[in-house]
N, C-alpha and C positions, 0 to 999 in steps of 0.2 A: 446189627449196625447200632449206634450209639445214635440219640437226637441230635449229637454232633456232627457225627458221619452222615446221618440223613440231609441235614441242613448243606455240609459240604456239598454232597452228591446235587442237590436242587440248586445249588449255586452254579455248579459245573454244566446243569444243564440249562440254566436260565440264560447263558451266554449264546449259544447257538441257537436255542429258541429264538430269542427277542431278535437274531439278524434272520430268522425266516422269512421266507416270501410268504406272500397270502395264499398263492395256488399250492405250497406244499403245505400249510398250517391246514386249509381247508380240506387237501386229500385225506390228511389225518383224520378231519373230522367224520368226514364221509365214512374212513371205514370203522369207526369207535358207531356211528350209529347205525352200518350196515351189522356187526357184532353184537351191538345189542340186540336186535331183531332176532339173530339166529340164536342168541343166548335166552330166549325168552324163559323156555321151557325151566332151565336150569336155574334162570333168575328167580323165578317161583318158587320153585321146590327150595333153593337156599332161603328165600324170605318166610316161606312158610315153618322153618326149623326156627327162625328168629320170635317170628309171632307167637308159636307155642312156647318158647323160653319166656318170652313178654309176660303170656298170661299167666305163665307158673309163677314166675316175679310179682305179679300184681303191677304191672305196666299200664297205666290209666289209658280209656278208650281214645281218649284224643291223640295220645303218641303211638297207639296202634293204629289208628288211621294214618296219621302220617307214616308208619310205617311200611303199610300195605303195599305190596305190588300184586297187579293181576297182568293180565294181558295189554289192557287198555293203558294204564299208565307206564306199563314198560314202552310201548308205543309212544306215549306220550314223551318220554324221554328222548327218545331216538327223535323224534320229530321235532324238539327243542333244540338238538344237537344242529340238524340239519338248516333249521332257519338261524343259527347262527352262521352257518355258511353262507348263508344269504346277507349276512351284513358287510358293511365295509371294514377293511380292516383299520384299527383305530392308532395304528404302528406309523410314524413317519410322516404325520399331520403336521402341516405347519400352521400353529395358531397364530401367531404375530409375526412380522419381519419389516424392516426398515434400513435405511442406511444414513448415518451418522454423519455432519456436516463435516467429520474429520475423514469422511470415506469408508469408515469400518462398518461393514455390513453385517447386519444382526438378523437371527431367525431362531423364534423360539418353537422346539418340533416335540411333537409327543414320545414317548417312551416307555418300556415296559418298567412297571414297578422294580419287578425282580423278582423275590421268593414270596409267595403269598400263602399264609398260615390259616386252615380253616379248622373250627371245633364245632360241633354239631352233634346232634343226638338224635337217633330213630329216623332220620331222614335220608334215605338211599338216593332221593332225587337232587339232594345237594351234591352229593359226589360227585355226579354226571355234570352238572350245572357248572358247579365251582371249576371242575377239570377241562371243561370244553370253552368257558369263558377265559381261563386262563391260558390254554393253550391259544386261543384266536387273537390273544393280547400280549402275547409273547412272555408270559410270567410261568414260572416252577410252581408247582402246588404242593403244600405238604397237608395232610387231611388226617384229620382224627374225627371217625364218625361215631364212636361210643359203642358200646360192648351190647346195647340192644339191638344192632343192625349188624353185628359182627359177621355173620354167614352171608347176607346181602353186598355187605362193602368189600369182602374180601375178594367176592367172584365178581362186582362192578370194577374192582382197581385194577384186576389180572386183566379183565376184556380191554380197557382202557391202555395198559402197560402193553399188551401186545399189539394192539391197533399203533401205538407210537415206532413200535419196533421193525412192524409191517412197512411204516410210512417211511421210517429213517431218521426220526426224529429222537431225541435224547428220551431214552427210556423212562430215566428218572426226572424225567418232566413232573412227573405224577407219582407222588408217593403217599403211602399210608403209616403213620405211627401208632395205630390200633394195636398191634402187639404191645406196646410199651404200655398201655394203660393210661389211670390217672397221672401214674408220677410223669409219664412220656410227655403228657399233655401239660403238666406243670413246667417241667423242664422245658419244654416250647414257649411257653409265655413268660417265661420268667430269664431267659438267656437272650441278653440283646445279640443282636446280629444274627440269630437262629432264622428269623424271616423278615424281611421289609415292613409288613403291617400284618395284621393278627385280625381276623372276623370270626367271631362266634354267632352263631345262630343259635337258635331254642329258647326256651322258657326263660322267664325272669330271672329265677335263681342261677342258671349256666350265665347267661349272659352279665349279671352282677360280680358273679365270681372271677370270671376272665377280666373285667373292666377293673374293677378293685386288686386284682393281683399282678395283672401282666406289668412286666417291664419294658415290653416292646411296645411299637405303635398298634392302637387297638381302632376298628371302626365300631362303633357300637350300633347293633342292628335287632330290629324285630319284637321288642316287647310292644305289644300294640292293647293298649285301652281306649279302644275306639268307640266314638261318640257319633249318634243320628240326631239332628235336631229337627225336629218336625214342626215347622212354622203355624202359625194362624190362616194362613192363607195355601196351605199346600191342599192338593187335591188328596183326598182320602184312599181312591185307587192305588194312585201313583206310592204314597206314602206305603200302603199295606206291601205292595210288590217290591219296594225297594228292602224296607225294613226287613221283610221275611227272607230276602235274599240274601243279605248281610248277613241273618244270623245264622240261618237254618240251613243254606246250602252246601257250608263246609266249617261247622264250627269249631274246628281244632287249628284252624290256622289265624296269623296274626292281624290279618287284614277284615276278619269278622266282628261285626259290631257287639260290642258288651254293654252299652248303656245306651238307651233311647231317650230323648228328652222331649216333652210333647210341650206346646204353649197351651196354657189353660183353655183357649179358645177353641183348639183344633180337637173338641170331642168326639166329631164324627169319626177323624182319623186316628183316633184312639182306640175308637171300640174294633174298628177296622183290622188294625195292625194287633191288637191283643186278642182278636177273636182268630186271626190267622196264626199266629205262635201257639194261643193254646191249642189249636187243632193238629199241632206238630209236637205237642207236649213239651215244649219250651218252659221251662222251671220261671217263673214271673215272681221277681224282688219290687214288689210296687210303692210306690207313692201312695198315701192315704188319698188322696185325689185321683188317682190314674185305678185304685181300685173299683171305682163305680161303672169305668168303663169295661169290666171284665165281664164274659160272658157268666150267667147265673151259675151255669153247669159245672164250670171249671174249677176246680178247688186246689189246683197245684200251683200256690201262690203264697208268699208272706210279706210281710213289710220290707221295705228296702233299708239300709243303713250305710253310714259312711262307707264302711267294711264293702260292702256290696258293690257301692260306686267304684272304687278304687280297684277292683279285682279284674284280672283279665281270667275270665272264667275258660275258655277254650271249650267248653261244652254247652250243650241245649241250654242255656240258662242265661237271663239278663236282667239287668236291672232297668229299672222303669223311673223316671221323675217328670213332674208337672213342674214347669215354669210360668211366670206373668209377664216375661218380655224377652226379646232375642238378646238384649244385655244382660239377663239372669242367665239365659242359656250358656252365652259365652262367658261369663264370670266362672260357672260351674266346669264347664270344660277344662278353662284355664288352671284348675285347681287339680284336676285327677288324671290331665291328656299327658299320656309319653312321648307325644310328639311325632306319633304316627300317622295315622290318618283319621280326619274328621269332616263330618258331612252334613248338609243340610238339604232338607224338601222342603221347597217354597216356591211361589206362585208371583214374590215379589222379586222385583231385580233391585230393588235398594236394599233391602234385606239381605238377598246373595251377595252383592258388593260389600254390604259391613261385615257380613260372617268372614267372607274371605281375607278382605284386609286386616281383621282384629285375631283372626285363629292362628296361633304361633305351632305350626304342624308342617312334616314335611309334604304331606299330601294333602288337598281342600278339596272336596268334592259338592257338586252342587248339582242334585237331583239324580243321582245315579248311587247303585250300591258302592259301598267300601270297597267289596272285593274285587274292584279291577285295580287296585294299589297293588301292582305284580309287573314285574319285569318283562314276563312273557305279553300280557295285555297292554303293557308301555310298546311292544314294538322293539325291547331290547333282546329278544332272543328267549333269555332266560332270566335270572339274576342269582349274583352273589348273597344278597340279603337287602333288605330294607332297612337303611342306614336312618337312626332316628337322632343322628347327631348334625353338625352345623359344617364343622371342619372338613374339608375337602371333598365329601359327598354326603347327600342328602335326599331321601327317597329310595325308590328302585335302583339299585346299582347293577350296571351292564359293563362291560366293557371299557368303556371309556373313563369309568371309575377306578379302573384298574390301572390305569396311566398315569405318568407324570409327565414333565418335561424338561429337555435340557436347551440351554442358549448355546448357538452357534456363532461364534465371530470370526468372519474372515477379513483379514487385513493385508497391508501393501508395505507392511516396515513400520506402519505408524507407532509411536511411544509415548507414553504419557509424559 
């Protein structure tokens, strides 16, 4: 099939899928979850082929981490699908309604977007997340998962399509254009009408390539130059635990912290945080004032630069700065933020509220790890991506963000 044929089949599938009942869609999702569990061994084998090929081709450690599947990660994929089953159907919800003075009865009702396109790299979880969210919200999905996850995604798509067939839903509700390579992805993003919306997920280079070149509507996602500001009033132990989790728990993801800013009077917190990061071999790019807080025995550090402040590392690496006020911290974040997630650690209610009011980001967090900016953690079941723009959707995107509305007008012969 060509890309045009793929899109045509997706549109044909989107009609009956958009009209399917919740019970029918949930049954298909249950079959997908069960099939994923039954295919665990085969998925791990296919994934290992991708990992071997990735290592041979110099795939970065962060992308290898995103790519890797083991039994617990496959179980997490299945569990995420089951969580979506438990969520309300987003289709057919009346957003608002009223009767006009002339007797016309209006209602604004949620409907599927239609055909969703996704371009991503080395992320087999995205294949399952987007397919499941699209299915529950009545949308057909066209997926481009990239060559790094070729074997894994091929098997995942096969598992999902067979579950759709067994459930009696259109098999072409989920399709892949991976066989068409980069040329296929380019055609998808530049052919108006191919999809109703395109969602890129991956590193900054991929996202900006899609945003710059696409001729179809795009929701920009994912780039996360995430900051944590440790206020003068912050509890040192709290700061240590939050920063350590935000940087070390999974450094390859977009909600991991990339810059930590300390108030100059937060020296104790600075020593606690830097000692914890140094213990886990995090490469530190330090402000000269922060260097004095670094344990003497730790040599893995250099002087921070503006380049470091503007970098999404996705590795065990972090920029560290010292500021003299919360205003200076907010100004610094404003210059370098990608609008994803920003956090403050503080014991001051006034400073927390000031930070919330003045920081412009999809998520602003007070006294918790930035790793919570996630569709699953927010109770969305999974996420299509984390939107860093302001039109249509912002922050973690679940099923609600894959819907639009239509107005229904009921009359009794009224004319204008």
